[in-house]
C-alpha positions as a Python dict, from the first residue, in 0.01 Angstrom:
ca = {
    (1, 'M'): (0, 0, 0),
    (2, 'K'): (-137, -343, -88),
    (3, 'N'): (-498, -222, -73),
    (4, 'K'): (-428, 70, -307),
    (5, 'T'): (-264, -165, -558),
    (6, 'M'): (-556, -405, -538),
    (7, 'R'): (-804, -118, -578),
    (8, 'L'): (-621, 3, -885),
    (9, 'G'): (-610, -353, -1020),
    (10, 'W'): (-990, -379, -997),
    (11, 'I'): (-1097, -21, -1069),
    (12, 'L'): (-879, 42, -1376),
    (13, 'P'): (-1026, -245, -1584),
    (14, 'N'): (-1375, -139, -1475),
    (15, 'V'): (-1314, 217, -1595),
    (16, 'L'): (-1180, 80, -1923),
    (17, 'M'): (-1499, -124, -1959),
    (18, 'Y'): (-1701, 198, -1927),
    (19, 'F'): (-1493, 349, -2208),
    (20, 'L'): (-1555, 36, -2416),
    (21, 'L'): (-1929, 67, -2351),
    (22, 'I'): (-1930, 432, -2453),
    (23, 'G'): (-1735, 349, -2768),
    (24, 'L'): (-1976, 68, -2854),
    (25, 'L'): (-2276, 296, -2807),
    (26, 'V'): (-2117, 561, -3028),
    (27, 'F'): (-2044, 296, -3291),
    (28, 'I'): (-2403, 173, -3281),
    (29, 'S'): (-2547, 522, -3308),
    (30, 'L'): (-2320, 619, -3599),
    (31, 'N'): (-2383, 295, -3790),
    (32, 'A'): (-2746, 223, -3699),
    (33, 'E'): (-2873, 224, -4058),
    (34, 'G'): (-2600, -4, -4185),
    (35, 'L'): (-2647, -243, -3895),
    (36, 'Q'): (-3019, -258, -3966),
    (37, 'E'): (-2953, -332, -4332),
    (38, 'I'): (-2743, -637, -4245),
    (39, 'N'): (-2977, -742, -3962),
    (40, 'Q'): (-2716, -697, -3689),
    (41, 'F'): (-2865, -400, -3503),
    (42, 'V'): (-3045, -607, -3240),
    (43, 'I'): (-2734, -816, -3177),
    (44, 'Y'): (-2525, -504, -3115),
    (45, 'I'): (-2791, -359, -2883),
    (46, 'M'): (-2799, -685, -2686),
    (47, 'L'): (-2418, -681, -2669),
    (48, 'A'): (-2426, -324, -2536),
    (49, 'L'): (-2690, -416, -2276),
    (50, 'M'): (-2490, -716, -2155),
    (51, 'L'): (-2169, -512, -2140),
    (52, 'G'): (-2354, -242, -1946),
    (53, 'L'): (-2491, -491, -1696),
    (54, 'V'): (-2150, -649, -1641),
    (55, 'T'): (-1983, -311, -1601),
    (56, 'V'): (-2240, -172, -1357),
    (57, 'G'): (-2243, -501, -1165),
    (58, 'G'): (-1865, -487, -1139),
    (59, 'S'): (-1884, -133, -1005),
    (60, 'F'): (-2130, -235, -734),
    (61, 'R'): (-1914, -537, -644),
    (62, 'I'): (-1602, -319, -611),
    (63, 'R'): (-1797, -67, -404),
    (64, 'S'): (-1918, -339, -168),
    (65, 'W'): (-1564, -479, -133),
    (66, 'I'): (-1434, -133, -42),
    (67, 'K'): (-1710, -88, 219),
    (68, 'E'): (-1632, -431, 366),
    (69, 'G'): (-1262, -344, 385),
    (70, 'K'): (-1151, -613, 140),
    (71, 'L'): (-1004, -353, -96),
}
């Protein structure tokens, strides 16, 4: 039971981060022209890239913990 609770405690925030990433990408695509006008487009793209790297890295970390039996 403890392992399932720990898995849920790590996997649920990771899934929510994927939803946040998708929402950010949709926001960027819908507002690309406005972001370019105020010179913020590159900043938002960099933010999306960093969020994507953190999210994917977290997924690989969770996967390795499950394979090692820690979760």
